[in-house]
N, C-alpha and C positions, 0 to 999 in steps of 0.2 A: 490100937492102945492109946489111951488118953494123953500119956506123956511122951509118945513118939514125936520126933521132930518132923516127920512127914506123914501124910495120909495117902494111901493108895485105894482108889475106888474105880468102879466101872459103870459106865452107862451104855449098855449094850456092847457094841464092838469097840467102844472108846475107853481106853485106860486113861485115868487121871492121877497124876502125881502132884500133891499139893504140899509146898513148904509150909510147915505149921509150927514154928518155934518162935512165938511172940516174945518181945515186941518187934525184933528186927530180923528174925530169921538168919542169924549169924551162922556162918559155916564153921563147923568143928569136925573133928574126927567122927563123932557120933552122927552128925548130920550126913557126912559122906557115906558112912557105913550104912545108914538107913536108905539113902538114895540108891546105893549099889544093890542093896537087897530088893528094894522096889523095882528097879529096872530089871533084875534078873527074873523076878516074878512076871513082869510084863513080857519079857522075851520068851518065856515058857508058856504064856497064855495064848488064847485065841484072838487077842486084841488085833484090830485092824487099823488102829490109830492111837496116837498118844498126845495128851494135853499136859503140859507142865504149867503150873500156876502157883500162886501164893496167897496166904491169908495175911491179914494185918495191914498196918499203915505203910509198909514197905515190902517190895518183893524180897529184898535182902539189902542189909547194910554191909555185906561182904564177909570176908573171913574174920573171925574173932582174933584180934591182934595178940591176945595173950598166948594163942597157939604158937606164934612165931618165936616166943621166948624159949620154947622147949626144943627148937631145932638148931642144928648146926649144918655145915655144908653137906655132910654125908646124909644125915637123916632127912634134910630138906629135899635133896635130890630124889630120895626114895619116896617121899610124900608126893612130889610132883609127878613121878612115874606112875604112882598108884592112882592118883586123881585123873591123870591123863588116860589111864585105862578105862575109867568111867566115861570120859568123853568119847573115846573111840567106840565103846559099846553102844552109847546113845546114838552116835553118828551112824553106826552100822546097822541099826534096827531096820528091817525091811518093810516098814510101815511109815506113813506120814507122821512126822513129829512137829507139834506146834507149841511155841512158848508164848505165854500170855503175860505181859508186864503191865500191871495196873498202876504202878507208882515207882518210887525210887528203886533202881536195880543196879547194884554195885558189884564189882570184881567178880567173884566166883560165879555168882548168879548170872551176870552178863556173859561170862565166858561160856556158861552152860547154854545160855540162849543161842549163842553163835554156832553151837553144835547141833541145834535143831534145824529142821528144814525151813521153817517159817517163823518169823517173830511178829506177833500182834502187840500193839502198844496203845494204851489209853492216851488221850490228848495230853494229859498232865504228867505222864510218865517221864522220868529222866534217867539217863544211863551214864555210867562212868566207870572207867578202869583207873582207879586212884592209887594204885600201888606205890607211886612215887612218894607218897606221904610217909611211907616207912622204908624207902630206898630199895624198893623191889620192882621187878618188871612182872606183868601178868604171866602166870606160868601154868595155866590150865588150857592152853591152846588158843587164847584170845587174840593175840597179835596176828597170828598166821591166818586165823579165820576172818578177822577184820580185812586182811589183805585180799582174801577171796572175794569178799563182798564189796569193799569200798576202795581197795588199791592200797599200796604201801604208804603213800604220802598221808592219806587220811588216817590210816592206822597209826602212824607215827605221831601225827598231831594229837589225836585222841589220848594216846598213852603219855607222850611227853608232857602235855599240859596238865594232865590229871583233872581236867575240867569236866563239869556235868553237861551233857548234851540232851536237848529235848527230843521227843519222839519225831516231830516234824522235820527237824534237821537230819536225824539218822534215816528218816524215810527218803529224804532227798539224796543221801549218800548211799542208798541201797543196802543199808544195814537192817532197818526195819522194813517189813513188807507192807503193812497196813496200820494206819492210825485210825482208831475208832473213838467215838464219844465216850467221855468218862461215865456218863449215865448209861447203865445197862451194859458196861464193858464185859463184865464177867459172863453174862448171859450170851452176848454176841460172840465172844471168843470161844465159848462152849459149843454153840450152834455151828460155828465155822469148823471147828475141829471134828465135830460129829459128822458133819457133811462129808468131810474127807474119809473118815473112817467107814462111812457107808459106801464108799466108792470101790473101784477095782483094785484090791490090794496088790495083786501081782503086777499090774501095770504101773502102779506107783512105785513098787520096788525096782522095776526095770528103769523108771525115770530117774530114781535116785542114783542108780549105778552109771547111767549114761551121762547125767549132768556132773557127777563127781569126776568121771574120767575126763570130760571136756575141761572142767575148771583146773585140773591138776596136770593134765598132760596134753591138752589141746584137742581140737575138733576131730583130727584124724584118728587119735586114740579112741575117741568115742564112736567113731564110725566103725572101727574094727570090732568093738564090743557090741554095737547095736544088733547085727543079725543074730548073734547068739542069745541075748536076753530077750529081744522082741520075738524072735522065732519061737522061743519057749512058751510065750504067752498063748500060742494057738492050742496048747494042751492043757491050759489052766481051766479050772471049773468057772472061774469069774468070766472068762471070755466066752466060753461055750454057753453058759446060762444067759449071759447078756445078749449074745446074738439070737438065741432062741426067743427071749422076751421081745427083742427089737423086731423080729420078723412077725411075731404074734400080735404084739401091742402097738407097734409103730415107733417112730423116732421120739426120742426124749423119755422113753419109758423103760429103758433097760434096767434090769436088776442084777446085782452082783451077790451071788450065794455060792460060797465055796472059795477055795483057794486055787 
């Protein structure tokens, strides 16, 4: 619909959620409701990958501050629980998720990016958790996910200062995965995500489970999980078809069809 704050489209196996509430893609209850609806659609679809991106001069300028005037301690806690449910659903998707930041990316949008598997950023993109300007701490899981990527000291620095950080700096801190040229960024990010979506979905899902277990509970916890999730891959259509195409067509020509 033309007035919807987000767009959901598909390019073959790749689902694409686009923030489309110009000029600043501000986060409101309507924006979050639309995102939750789109994510539910992707979850129920046959998508093998997800790209999150934005239209406009900013990825997002963050949450609409007017919304905070409607909240008290009780209703605010309920909102954060609801919005964290979205973060968890995004994180738990059993397919690769890629966030593409082409420009300024603040607060809620930045926190959503941290729940994705990979973050791609244009050279001129800037990121910030600037909640200190209204006396708040980031409450959509950003601090704890920054700790996973960059460590607690960097997370505190980014949040305490409320400063904006460039893509190159956050790549050095292991927050951003890749910095790409501004020119052609959208097309490059799309191609990258599509390549992942065309890969072995079941193997990617196993990788997500193993790396999450290692990040949160250590390598031995991931070791305990690996035989279960990796062993199950031997029954997947992806693996069986890939092995057949490998043996028929040779190395580097495997195809993944099925789950």
